[in-house]
DRENGUDO-180406 format. One record per residue (C-alpha): residue in three letters; x, y, z. Coordinates in steps of 0.2 Angstrom, whole numbers, padded with zeros to 4 digits, always signed. Layout:
DRENGUDO-180406
ALAXYZ
...
END
This chain:
DRENGUDO-180406
MET-0001+0000+0000
LYS+0007+0018-0003
ASN-0001+0034-0001
SER-0007+0047-0014
THR-0016+0063-0015
TRP-0034+0063-0024
TYR-0044+0079-0026
VAL-0064+0078-0019
CYS-0075+0091-0025
ASP-0084+0098-0008
ILE-0101+0100-0019
CYS-0102+0083-0029
SER-0089+0070-0022
ALA-0081+0068-0040
LYS-0063+0062-0036
PHE-0048+0066-0047
ARG-0031+0063-0048
GLN-0025+0079-0053
TRP-0031+0097-0045
GLN-0040+0107-0058
GLY-0049+0123-0056
LYS-0066+0118-0063
CYS-0073+0101-0057
THR-0080+0096-0073
VAL-0094+0084-0064
CYS-0104+0098-0057
ASN-0097+0113-0065
ASN-0092+0123-0049
PHE-0076+0133-0048
GLY-0063+0132-0033
THR-0071+0116-0024
LEU-0057+0103-0025
SER-0051+0100-0009
PRO-0034+0086-0007
ILE-0033+0072+0003
GLN-0023+0058+0007
GLN-0030+0039+0003
GLU-0019+0022+0002
ASP-0019+0013-0015
ALA-0017-0004-0017
ALA-0002-0010-0026
VAL-0003-0017-0044
SER+0001-0033-0037
GLY-0015-0036-0028
THR-0010-0037-0010
ASN-0026-0033-0004
GLU-0037-0049+0002
ILE-0056-0050-0005
GLN-0066-0062+0009
ASN-0080-0073+0002
LEU-0095-0066+0008
THR-0111-0077+0009
PRO-0128-0071+0011
GLU-0138-0074+0026
LEU-0155-0077+0028
LEU-0163-0063+0036
GLU-0176-0074+0046
GLU-0160-0082+0054
ILE-0151-0066+0061
SER-0151-0064+0078
LEU-0157-0050+0087
ASP-0149-0051+0103
GLN-0134-0041+0103
HIS-0146-0026+0096
ARG-0157-0026+0112
ILE-0161-0008+0113
PHE-0160+0002+0131
THR-0169+0015+0137
THR-0164+0032+0140
GLY-0173+0031+0158
SER-0186+0041+0150
ASN-0202+0034+0143
THR-0207+0049+0135
ILE-0189+0052+0126
ASP-0190+0032+0121
SER-0205+0037+0115
LEU-0200+0049+0103
LEU-0185+0041+0094
GLY-0196+0025+0093
GLN-0191+0011+0106
GLY-0174+0019+0114
MET-0158+0020+0109
VAL-0152+0007+0096
PRO-0134-0001+0096
GLY-0123+0004+0082
SER-0137+0018+0077
THR-0129+0037+0073
ILE-0141+0052+0080
LEU-0135+0068+0075
LEU-0141+0083+0083
GLY-0145+0100+0079
GLY-0149+0119+0085
GLU-0144+0137+0085
PRO-0131+0141+0100
GLY-0137+0141+0116
VAL-0152+0134+0113
GLY-0146+0120+0126
LYS-0139+0104+0116
SER-0127+0102+0128
THR-0138+0102+0141
PHE-0151+0091+0133
LEU-0138+0077+0133
LEU-0130+0079+0151
GLN-0146+0076+0156
LEU-0150+0063+0144
LEU-0132+0051+0149
GLY-0140+0056+0165
GLY-0153+0045+0163
ILE-0143+0032+0155
SER-0132+0031+0169
LYS-0147+0029+0182
THR-0151+0012+0172
GLY-0132+0005+0175
LYS-0124+0010+0157
LYS-0110+0019+0155
GLY-0108+0033+0144
VAL-0096+0045+0139
TYR-0097+0065+0132
ILE-0084+0069+0121
SER-0081+0091+0121
GLY-0071+0099+0109
GLU-0078+0116+0112
GLU-0077+0116+0134
THR-0065+0110+0145
LEU-0069+0095+0157
ALA-0071+0109+0171
GLN-0084+0118+0162
LEU-0094+0101+0158
LYS-0092+0098+0178
GLN-0100+0113+0182
ARG-0115+0111+0171
ALA-0119+0095+0178
GLY-0119+0098+0195
ARG-0130+0112+0189
LEU-0141+0096+0182
ASN-0139+0086+0197
VAL-0133+0071+0182
LEU-0115+0067+0193
GLY-0114+0051+0197
PRO-0105+0033+0193
GLY-0108+0030+0174
VAL-0107+0048+0167
TYR-0090+0051+0160
ALA-0082+0066+0150
LEU-0067+0069+0139
HIS-0059+0085+0129
ALA-0051+0078+0111
THR-0052+0086+0096
ARG-0042+0074+0085
MET-0051+0060+0078
GLU-0037+0046+0080
GLU-0039+0047+0099
ILE-0058+0046+0101
LEU-0058+0030+0089
HIS-0048+0021+0105
LEU-0065+0023+0114
PHE-0074+0008+0102
LYS-0058-0004+0106
GLN-0058-0002+0123
GLY-0064-0019+0133
ASP-0079-0014+0140
PRO-0084+0002+0128
PRO-0096+0013+0132
ALA-0116+0011+0130
LEU-0117+0030+0123
ILE-0106+0041+0116
VAL-0109+0060+0113
VAL-0098+0070+0103
ASP-0099+0089+0106
SER-0095+0094+0089
VAL-0093+0088+0074
GLN-0086+0102+0067
THR-0072+0103+0081
LEU-0066+0087+0073
ILE-0050+0086+0064
SER-0040+0070+0055
ASP-0023+0067+0055
GLN-0026+0057+0037
ILE-0036+0072+0028
SER-0031+0089+0024
GLY-0039+0104+0028
GLY-0045+0113+0043
ALA-0059+0107+0058
GLY-0077+0111+0051
SER-0071+0108+0032
ILE-0083+0097+0022
SER-0068+0085+0018
GLN-0065+0084+0037
VAL-0083+0083+0042
LYS-0087+0070+0029
TYR-0070+0057+0035
VAL-0073+0060+0052
VAL-0091+0055+0051
SER-0088+0040+0040
CYS-0076+0034+0050
LEU-0084+0037+0068
LEU-0102+0026+0060
GLU-0087+0011+0055
GLU-0083+0008+0070
VAL-0099+0014+0080
LYS-0107-0002+0070
LYS-0092-0012+0075
ALA-0094-0011+0093
ASP-0113-0008+0094
VAL-0112+0009+0103
THR-0124+0022+0101
LEU-0118+0039+0094
VAL-0124+0056+0097
LEU-0116+0070+0086
VAL-0120+0087+0086
GLY-0120+0098+0072
HIS-0119+0116+0070
VAL-0132+0126+0060
THR-0131+0138+0046
LYS-0141+0156+0048
GLU-0155+0146+0038
GLY-0157+0135+0053
HIS-0150+0121+0043
ILE-0137+0109+0049
ALA-0120+0115+0044
GLY-0109+0106+0033
PRO-0112+0091+0020
LYS-0132+0086+0018
LEU-0124+0068+0016
VAL-0120+0068+0032
GLU-0139+0069+0036
HIS-0141+0053+0026
MET-0128+0045+0033
VAL-0135+0045+0050
ASP-0149+0036+0059
THR-0159+0049+0066
VAL-0160+0066+0066
LEU-0166+0078+0077
TYR-0168+0097+0078
LEU-0166+0108+0094
GLU-0178+0122+0094
GLY-0182+0138+0102
ASP-0184+0156+0103
GLU-0170+0163+0117
ASN-0186+0176+0123
ASN-0194+0161+0128
SER-0192+0147+0141
TYR-0199+0132+0129
ARG-0191+0122+0117
ILE-0194+0111+0104
LEU-0186+0094+0100
ARG-0191+0087+0082
VAL-0187+0072+0073
VAL-0184+0075+0057
LYS-0177+0056+0050
ASN-0177+0042+0060
ARG-0175+0024+0051
PHE-0182+0015+0070
GLY-0198+0026+0071
PRO-0210+0039+0065
THR-0204+0054+0060
SER-0211+0072+0062
HIS-0212+0069+0081
ILE-0210+0085+0093
LEU-0206+0084+0110
VAL-0210+0100+0120
LEU-0198+0105+0132
ASN-0197+0120+0146
MET-0179+0127+0149
LEU-0177+0128+0170
GLU-0162+0132+0183
THR-0160+0114+0183
GLY-0162+0110+0166
LEU-0173+0104+0152
GLU-0191+0098+0159
ILE-0204+0087+0148
VAL-0220+0097+0145
HIS-0230+0080+0146
ASP-0245+0089+0141
PRO-0242+0104+0128
SER-0260+0104+0124
THR-0263+0121+0132
PHE-0244+0126+0134
PHE-0242+0138+0123
LEU-0259+0149+0127
GLN-0252+0156+0144
ALA-0259+0176+0149
ARG-0273+0173+0134
ASN-0288+0186+0134
PRO-0302+0178+0124
GLU-0310+0195+0125
LEU-0298+0204+0112
SER-0300+0204+0094
GLY-0289+0197+0082
THR-0286+0180+0091
ALA-0291+0164+0084
LEU-0287+0146+0094
VAL-0282+0133+0079
MET-0277+0113+0085
ALA-0261+0110+0077
LEU-0255+0092+0074
GLU-0234+0087+0075
GLY-0234+0071+0070
GLN-0247+0062+0082
ARG-0249+0076+0095
PRO-0260+0090+0094
PHE-0259+0104+0104
VAL-0268+0122+0104
VAL-0257+0136+0098
GLU-0263+0155+0098
VAL-0264+0164+0080
GLN-0263+0183+0082
ALA-0268+0195+0068
LEU-0269+0215+0068
VAL-0278+0225+0053
SER-0276+0242+0054
LYS-0277+0256+0041
SER-0260+0260+0032
TYR-0251+0277+0030
LEU-0238+0271+0019
ASN-0237+0270-0002
ILE-0235+0252+0002
PRO-0246+0243+0014
ARG-0234+0231+0026
ARG-0237+0213+0026
THR-0228+0205+0041
ALA-0228+0186+0047
LEU-0221+0179+0061
GLY-0219+0160+0064
PHE-0227+0155+0047
ASP-0224+0159+0030
THR-0225+0175+0024
ASN-0232+0169+0005
ARG-0246+0161+0014
LEU-0252+0175+0022
HIS-0249+0186+0006
LEU-0261+0172-0003
LEU-0274+0173+0010
LEU-0275+0191+0010
ALA-0276+0194-0009
LEU-0290+0177-0007
LEU-0300+0188+0005
GLU-0299+0203-0004
LYS-0307+0193-0022
LYS-0318+0184-0013
LEU-0326+0193+0002
LYS-0323+0209-0007
LEU-0314+0218+0007
GLY-0305+0231+0006
LEU-0286+0228+0013
GLY-0277+0233+0001
GLU-0275+0250+0012
MET-0271+0240+0027
ASP-0254+0237+0036
ILE-0259+0218+0042
TYR-0249+0209+0055
ALA-0250+0190+0061
LYS-0241+0178+0070
ILE-0241+0163+0079
GLY-0243+0166+0099
GLY-0227+0159+0111
GLY-0216+0163+0097
LEU-0220+0146+0089
LYS-0215+0143+0070
LEU-0226+0129+0060
GLU-0229+0126+0044
GLU-0245+0118+0047
PRO-0258+0118+0031
SER-0271+0122+0044
LEU-0266+0137+0050
ASP-0275+0143+0035
LEU-0293+0144+0043
GLY-0286+0150+0058
VAL-0276+0164+0052
VAL-0292+0171+0041
ALA-0304+0171+0056
ALA-0291+0180+0064
VAL-0291+0193+0050
LEU-0308+0193+0050
SER-0309+0196+0068
SER-0297+0211+0067
TYR-0305+0219+0052
TYR-0322+0220+0061
ASP-0316+0223+0077
LYS-0326+0210+0083
PRO-0318+0195+0096
LEU-0322+0177+0092
LYS-0333+0167+0101
GLU-0323+0162+0118
ARG-0319+0143+0116
SER-0322+0141+0096
ILE-0306+0133+0089
TYR-0300+0132+0072
TRP-0294+0121+0058
GLY-0293+0118+0037
GLU-0284+0123+0022
VAL-0288+0135+0010
ASP-0285+0135-0007
LEU-0285+0148-0022
SER-0303+0146-0024
GLY-0308+0150-0008
GLN-0312+0133-0003
VAL-0308+0123+0013
ARG-0301+0107+0012
PRO-0300+0093+0024
VAL-0281+0091+0033
ALA-0274+0075+0042
GLY-0279+0068+0058
GLN-0295+0076+0058
ASP-0302+0063+0070
LEU-0289+0066+0082
ARG-0290+0085+0081
TYR-0307+0083+0087
ARG-0305+0071+0100
GLN-0292+0084+0107
ALA-0302+0096+0106
ARG-0318+0086+0114
ASN-0305+0084+0129
LEU-0302+0102+0132
LYS-0320+0107+0131
TYR-0319+0118+0113
SER-0333+0122+0106
PRO-0338+0127+0092
VAL-0326+0118+0082
LEU-0323+0126+0065
CYS-0319+0113+0053
PRO-0320+0107+0037
ALA-0331+0094+0029
SER-0322+0076+0031
SER-0325+0060+0021
THR-0323+0049+0036
LYS-0336+0037+0043
LYS-0332+0043+0065
SER-0333+0062+0056
ARG-0350+0058+0045
ASP-0355+0051+0061
LYS-0352+0068+0069
LYS-0361+0078+0058
ASN-0375+0083+0065
ARG-0367+0089+0082
GLU-0371+0105+0088
ASP-0352+0109+0094
ILE-0346+0105+0075
TRP-0348+0118+0061
GLU-0341+0112+0046
VAL-0335+0125+0033
SER-0335+0124+0016
THR-0328+0142+0009
VAL-0324+0157+0017
PHE-0338+0165+0012
GLU-0347+0153+0022
LEU-0335+0157+0039
GLN-0339+0175+0037
GLN-0356+0172+0037
LEU-0356+0161+0053
LEU-0345+0172+0060
TYR-0350+0190+0055
SER-0367+0187+0043
SER-0372+0205+0049
ASN-0357+0211+0041
ASP-0358+0211+0025
END
């Protein structure tokens, strides 16, 4: 074996023997980075193993037994718990609470009798101990290591008794002697992650990688890393609010699009087991311009408040602002209301937001946004316990959304009435059609008539 220099494109991963200014595969300039690779000798000294396929039904699962995190809620979020040999990627903005969450995760695993190691490339061991003491997770089974070289970390996998969980914070701080480039470069991140994943599967260890995020909120580094790992989690939150949302974006061992609501306290992150009304604190239902929406994330329904403010504009171009959801969606709904309901919104400043600093992409928000805008336009509050959901299309029709029965059951449990929602074709919903607490809405014009029939 001998070492040779190859040049790999940071964008498309194409490999070249010689450096060139332009990648001929993706046509990008200045994207080639050198890497050192071992070439097999021409004589063919590499041994090729004779691999034989195995029958799937005869493969033993004893060595891949899932172990608990110490929290049934987190186990359910991940699927069933921690899977040996799997890798989890956790992303989030600086200061959102990633290190706090992972230290508490190590503390929960240690209480089950298993060993976990927290590898930090950004904080010293004294800083980690200070935070762990505040979180009350110090004890047997919680280990820490300060390292930035990948070769040092790989020794953990080769020990006689490897830990059950290894946390690396963060992958952008790791560097390998085998690859040129600084820590956090695309070539370094690709090589480090691929080596760690290979050792994880050999040692049956669960690995958690922390990833930095870009200005747009995406995990920094090549998108290939998200495809390589088994689970991708995002920890979201607003620095002005105490809540945090742990969102599952990818999961090979369980459902995706699930969320976990957490509350940041001085003693760490606390799970909000019933977030149904957590985001409605200090709400005054007697004010106009607010509507309640039954949102659905995964299989978890919870109530959010949509707020709207419609006021006369003194600008040449009226303002349109949306916080917590897509601004283009607000523009679409306002144009629809002006055309279908003949409302004079062209000379109005209109602001809309989701209360509590939440960010949602749910299509069911449409009907709540329309109701809140109408409430502010007429300056009359909606019914105190009314709740809304439904998607509004470009023709003004209100269309059904996913999980209608689940939303309705939660609305009944929380005693919200009336429920304004689109008609559904499911049998359960047809059976409830004649209930007085359900107002099925077909169009935005019908919604206007139900809410403000005297204001034609």
